[in-house]
Backbone as JSON Lines, residues from 0, in Angstrom:
{"i":0,"aa":"X","n":[99.52,83.34,-1.84],"ca":[100.84,82.78,-0.56],"c":[101.16,81.21,-1.85]}
{"i":1,"aa":"X","n":[102.78,81.44,-1.9],"ca":[103.61,80.17,-2.09],"c":[102.87,79.36,-1.42]}
{"i":2,"aa":"X","n":[103.03,77.74,-1.89],"ca":[103.32,76.48,-1.49],"c":[104.08,76.2,-0.5]}
{"i":3,"aa":"X","n":[104.97,76.9,-0.39],"ca":[106.06,76.51,0.79],"c":[106.16,77.5,1.97]}
{"i":4,"aa":"X","n":[105.18,79.07,1.46],"ca":[105.27,79.65,2.49],"c":[104.12,78.99,3.64]}
{"i":5,"aa":"X","n":[103.37,78.39,2.25],"ca":[102.15,78.04,3.67],"c":[102.48,77.29,4.57]}
{"i":6,"aa":"X","n":[103.25,76.56,4.05],"ca":[104.0,74.78,4.97],"c":[105.24,75.4,5.58]}
{"i":7,"aa":"X","n":[105.62,76.16,5.74],"ca":[106.09,77.22,7.04],"c":[105.37,77.63,7.42]}
{"i":8,"aa":"X","n":[104.62,78.28,7.56],"ca":[103.79,78.86,8.43],"c":[102.83,77.91,9.08]}
{"i":9,"aa":"X","n":[102.59,76.51,8.59],"ca":[102.58,75.89,9.45],"c":[102.97,75.27,10.28]}
{"i":10,"aa":"X","n":[103.98,75.01,9.72],"ca":[105.28,73.7,10.63],"c":[105.77,75.42,11.73]}
{"i":11,"aa":"X","n":[105.23,76.63,11.31],"ca":[105.56,77.44,12.77],"c":[104.55,77.8,13.45]}
{"i":12,"aa":"X","n":[103.26,77.64,13.67],"ca":[102.2,77.51,14.25],"c":[102.18,76.28,14.78]}
{"i":13,"aa":"X","n":[102.5,74.97,14.65],"ca":[102.23,73.46,15.14],"c":[103.5,73.67,16.52]}
{"i":14,"aa":"X","n":[104.5,74.31,15.46],"ca":[106.03,74.33,16.86],"c":[105.65,75.53,17.83]}
{"i":15,"aa":"X","n":[104.97,76.64,17.55],"ca":[104.43,77.44,19.31],"c":[103.7,76.42,19.25]}
{"i":16,"aa":"X","n":[102.73,75.96,19.03],"ca":[101.84,75.37,20.25],"c":[102.32,73.98,20.93]}
{"i":17,"aa":"X","n":[103.68,73.51,20.88],"ca":[103.77,72.51,21.08],"c":[105.18,72.78,22.15]}
{"i":18,"aa":"X","n":[105.41,74.25,21.79],"ca":[107.02,74.09,22.6],"c":[106.5,75.06,23.57]}
{"i":19,"aa":"X","n":[106.6,74.52,25.47],"ca":[106.88,74.98,26.22],"c":[108.55,75.4,26.53]}
{"i":20,"aa":"X","n":[108.84,76.42,26.55],"ca":[109.78,76.5,26.95],"c":[110.17,76.69,29.18]}
{"i":21,"aa":"X","n":[111.41,75.89,29.36],"ca":[112.05,75.9,30.29],"c":[112.76,77.26,30.96]}
{"i":22,"aa":"X","n":[113.67,77.83,30.19],"ca":[114.72,78.71,30.59],"c":[114.7,79.31,29.56]}
{"i":23,"aa":"X","n":[115.96,80.66,29.59],"ca":[116.33,81.21,28.66],"c":[117.03,80.58,27.56]}
{"i":24,"aa":"X","n":[117.62,79.43,27.52],"ca":[118.82,78.77,26.24],"c":[117.91,78.02,25.57]}
{"i":25,"aa":"X","n":[117.15,77.41,26.32],"ca":[116.29,76.51,25.59],"c":[115.5,77.32,24.39]}
{"i":26,"aa":"X","n":[114.85,78.86,24.84],"ca":[114.19,79.28,24.23],"c":[115.47,80.2,23.24]}
{"i":27,"aa":"X","n":[116.36,80.36,23.29],"ca":[117.13,80.86,22.33],"c":[117.39,79.65,21.46]}
{"i":28,"aa":"X","n":[117.97,78.61,21.54],"ca":[117.77,77.01,21.04],"c":[116.87,77.21,19.82]}
{"i":29,"aa":"X","n":[115.52,76.99,20.64],"ca":[113.73,77.2,19.87],"c":[114.55,78.85,19.06]}
{"i":30,"aa":"X","n":[114.33,79.92,19.13],"ca":[114.12,80.79,17.87],"c":[115.07,80.57,17.5]}
{"i":31,"aa":"X","n":[116.86,79.66,16.77],"ca":[117.46,79.27,16.03],"c":[117.03,77.84,15.36]}
{"i":32,"aa":"X","n":[115.85,76.93,15.95],"ca":[115.3,76.06,15.13],"c":[114.09,76.28,14.46]}
{"i":33,"aa":"X","n":[113.45,77.94,15.32],"ca":[112.3,77.89,13.84],"c":[113.02,79.41,13.27]}
{"i":34,"aa":"X","n":[114.42,79.66,13.17],"ca":[114.59,80.33,12.22],"c":[115.64,79.33,10.75]}
{"i":35,"aa":"X","n":[115.6,77.82,11.1],"ca":[116.15,77.37,10.55],"c":[114.56,76.49,9.46]}
{"i":36,"aa":"X","n":[113.84,76.41,10.26],"ca":[112.43,76.33,10.22],"c":[111.71,76.67,8.6]}
{"i":37,"aa":"X","n":[111.66,78.45,9.38],"ca":[111.89,79.45,8.18],"c":[112.57,79.81,6.91]}
{"i":38,"aa":"X","n":[113.53,79.14,6.72],"ca":[114.7,79.4,5.87],"c":[115.29,80.92,5.85]}
{"i":39,"aa":"X","n":[115.28,81.57,7.29],"ca":[115.72,82.97,7.17],"c":[114.33,84.18,7.07]}
{"i":40,"aa":"X","n":[113.49,82.83,7.01],"ca":[112.16,84.4,6.82],"c":[111.29,84.76,7.93]}
{"i":41,"aa":"X","n":[110.82,86.07,8.3],"ca":[110.69,86.77,8.73],"c":[109.21,87.14,9.18]}
{"i":42,"aa":"X","n":[108.28,86.25,9.4],"ca":[106.6,87.11,8.37],"c":[106.1,87.76,9.97]}
{"i":43,"aa":"X","n":[105.41,89.05,9.68],"ca":[104.95,89.92,10.47],"c":[103.62,89.3,10.95]}
{"i":44,"aa":"X","n":[102.99,89.94,11.92],"ca":[101.89,89.9,12.41],"c":[100.83,90.14,11.76]}
{"i":45,"aa":"X","n":[101.06,90.58,10.58],"ca":[100.05,90.58,9.51],"c":[99.55,89.26,8.3]}
{"i":46,"aa":"X","n":[101.09,88.67,8.42],"ca":[100.98,87.89,7.52],"c":[100.55,86.65,8.33]}
{"i":47,"aa":"X","n":[100.85,86.7,9.27],"ca":[100.45,85.1,10.27],"c":[98.96,85.62,10.17]}
{"i":48,"aa":"X","n":[98.45,86.19,10.59],"ca":[97.01,86.93,11.1],"c":[96.72,86.29,10.03]}
{"i":49,"aa":"X","n":[96.54,86.57,8.64],"ca":[96.07,87.48,7.82],"c":[95.67,85.07,7.15]}
{"i":50,"aa":"X","n":[97.27,84.43,7.78],"ca":[97.21,83.29,7.05],"c":[96.48,81.97,8.18]}
{"i":51,"aa":"X","n":[96.18,83.15,9.01],"ca":[94.92,82.12,10.45],"c":[93.89,82.54,9.73]}
{"i":52,"aa":"X","n":[93.8,83.74,9.82],"ca":[92.21,84.05,8.98],"c":[91.96,83.23,7.5]}
{"i":53,"aa":"X","n":[92.58,83.23,6.81],"ca":[92.03,82.27,5.59],"c":[92.44,81.22,5.19]}
{"i":54,"aa":"X","n":[93.3,80.34,6.29],"ca":[93.72,78.8,6.29],"c":[92.98,78.37,7.54]}
{"i":55,"aa":"X","n":[91.49,78.56,8.24],"ca":[91.19,78.3,9.52],"c":[91.27,76.45,8.69]}
{"i":56,"aa":"X","n":[90.53,76.77,8.12],"ca":[90.01,74.88,7.33],"c":[91.16,73.68,7.63]}
{"i":57,"aa":"X","n":[91.74,74.61,6.66],"ca":[93.16,73.34,6.74],"c":[94.24,73.06,8.42]}
{"i":58,"aa":"X","n":[94.1,74.74,9.12],"ca":[94.67,74.67,10.08],"c":[94.43,73.48,10.84]}
{"i":59,"aa":"X","n":[92.67,73.73,11.26],"ca":[91.91,72.55,12.25],"c":[92.24,71.06,11.51]}
{"i":60,"aa":"X","n":[92.45,70.71,10.43],"ca":[92.68,69.47,9.39],"c":[94.17,69.35,9.72]}
{"i":61,"aa":"X","n":[95.49,70.31,10.2],"ca":[96.23,70.01,10.36],"c":[96.43,69.11,11.87]}
{"i":62,"aa":"X","n":[95.59,70.2,13.17],"ca":[95.6,69.61,14.32],"c":[94.58,68.22,14.59]}
{"i":63,"aa":"X","n":[94.14,68.18,13.82],"ca":[93.01,67.24,13.97],"c":[93.85,65.67,13.19]}
{"i":64,"aa":"X","n":[94.59,65.96,12.46],"ca":[95.34,64.77,11.97],"c":[96.25,64.55,13.18]}
{"i":65,"aa":"X","n":[97.18,65.68,13.41],"ca":[98.45,65.63,14.69],"c":[97.45,64.57,15.66]}
{"i":66,"aa":"X","n":[96.18,64.99,16.19],"ca":[95.53,64.39,17.1],"c":[94.81,62.86,17.21]}
{"i":67,"aa":"X","n":[94.7,62.48,15.6],"ca":[94.98,60.72,15.29],"c":[96.04,60.51,15.31]}
{"i":68,"aa":"X","n":[97.43,61.28,14.89],"ca":[98.19,60.25,14.95],"c":[98.93,60.24,16.48]}
{"i":69,"aa":"X","n":[98.63,60.94,17.49],"ca":[98.6,60.62,18.7],"c":[98.21,59.89,19.68]}
{"i":70,"aa":"X","n":[96.54,59.67,18.88],"ca":[96.02,58.64,19.86],"c":[96.53,57.12,19.32]}
{"i":71,"aa":"X","n":[97.34,57.11,17.73],"ca":[97.47,55.89,17.3],"c":[98.43,55.57,17.56]}
{"i":72,"aa":"X","n":[99.56,56.51,18.69],"ca":[100.79,56.1,18.54],"c":[100.46,55.97,20.75]}
{"i":73,"aa":"X","n":[99.74,56.27,21.3],"ca":[99.31,56.2,22.42],"c":[99.55,57.03,23.13]}
{"i":74,"aa":"X","n":[99.75,58.47,22.91],"ca":[100.54,59.69,23.46],"c":[99.32,60.42,24.46]}
{"i":75,"aa":"X","n":[98.54,60.27,23.38],"ca":[96.99,60.53,24.45],"c":[96.3,59.84,24.45]}
{"i":76,"aa":"X","n":[95.3,59.94,25.78],"ca":[93.89,59.0,25.73],"c":[92.93,59.2,25.28]}
{"i":77,"aa":"X","n":[92.59,60.34,25.1],"ca":[91.47,61.36,24.4],"c":[90.32,61.26,25.26]}
{"i":78,"aa":"X","n":[90.46,61.06,26.46],"ca":[89.57,60.96,27.15],"c":[88.92,62.66,27.94]}
{"i":79,"aa":"X","n":[87.45,63.43,27.87],"ca":[87.1,64.17,28.31],"c":[87.59,64.39,29.6]}
{"i":80,"aa":"X","n":[88.12,65.81,30.13],"ca":[88.9,66.61,31.09],"c":[87.44,67.09,32.09]}
{"i":81,"aa":"X","n":[87.58,68.26,31.48],"ca":[86.5,69.18,31.49],"c":[85.32,68.88,30.7]}
{"i":82,"aa":"X","n":[83.91,68.83,31.16],"ca":[82.64,68.42,30.24],"c":[81.97,69.55,30.01]}
{"i":83,"aa":"X","n":[82.0,70.91,31.19],"ca":[81.11,71.83,31.21],"c":[82.3,72.93,31.18]}
{"i":84,"aa":"X","n":[82.23,73.76,30.29],"ca":[83.03,75.03,30.39],"c":[82.19,76.51,31.04]}
{"i":85,"aa":"X","n":[82.02,76.74,31.9],"ca":[80.81,77.94,32.52],"c":[81.9,79.31,32.07]}
{"i":86,"aa":"X","n":[81.28,80.7,32.08],"ca":[82.29,81.61,31.75],"c":[81.92,82.16,33.41]}
{"i":87,"aa":"X","n":[82.8,82.85,33.96],"ca":[82.66,83.76,35.33],"c":[82.9,84.73,34.92]}
{"i":88,"aa":"X","n":[82.21,85.31,35.37],"ca":[81.95,86.67,36.01],"c":[83.09,88.09,37.01]}
{"i":89,"aa":"X","n":[83.6,88.62,36.68],"ca":[84.07,89.22,38.08],"c":[83.32,89.83,38.83]}
{"i":90,"aa":"X","n":[82.21,90.06,38.39],"ca":[81.7,90.68,39.32],"c":[80.86,90.5,40.26]}
{"i":91,"aa":"X","n":[81.08,89.2,40.15],"ca":[80.83,88.23,41.45],"c":[81.82,88.2,42.74]}
{"i":92,"aa":"X","n":[83.14,88.78,42.7],"ca":[84.15,88.59,43.7],"c":[83.65,90.16,44.05]}
{"i":93,"aa":"X","n":[82.55,90.76,43.71],"ca":[82.46,92.8,44.53],"c":[82.22,92.24,45.65]}
{"i":94,"aa":"X","n":[81.15,91.25,46.01],"ca":[80.97,91.14,47.61],"c":[82.43,90.99,49.0]}
{"i":95,"aa":"X","n":[83.55,91.1,48.07],"ca":[84.59,90.36,49.07],"c":[85.55,91.54,48.95]}
{"i":96,"aa":"X","n":[85.48,92.42,47.93],"ca":[85.95,94.09,47.92],"c":[85.5,94.77,49.36]}
{"i":97,"aa":"X","n":[86.73,95.88,50.06],"ca":[86.38,96.62,51.16],"c":[85.79,97.82,50.41]}
């Protein structure tokens, strides 16, 4: 993969992670920003999946660096919200079924 394509896909992943759309208008505006960011490239799902598979370590480092910057600018506190994550089973709800 060419280095510029690697950077563009990283930008796309970060952009999608931090994008929360509230309306259709904002979604359309965001699509134009993504098109500009990717320089009119349209990677298919296989390209993105292969990129994620082949570059897991680099992607992890990008997000770690993003968190470090956010902490440095005091945008996040870094406190643990949920200390324990349990898996739940849908079968426990059977007793409530009729």
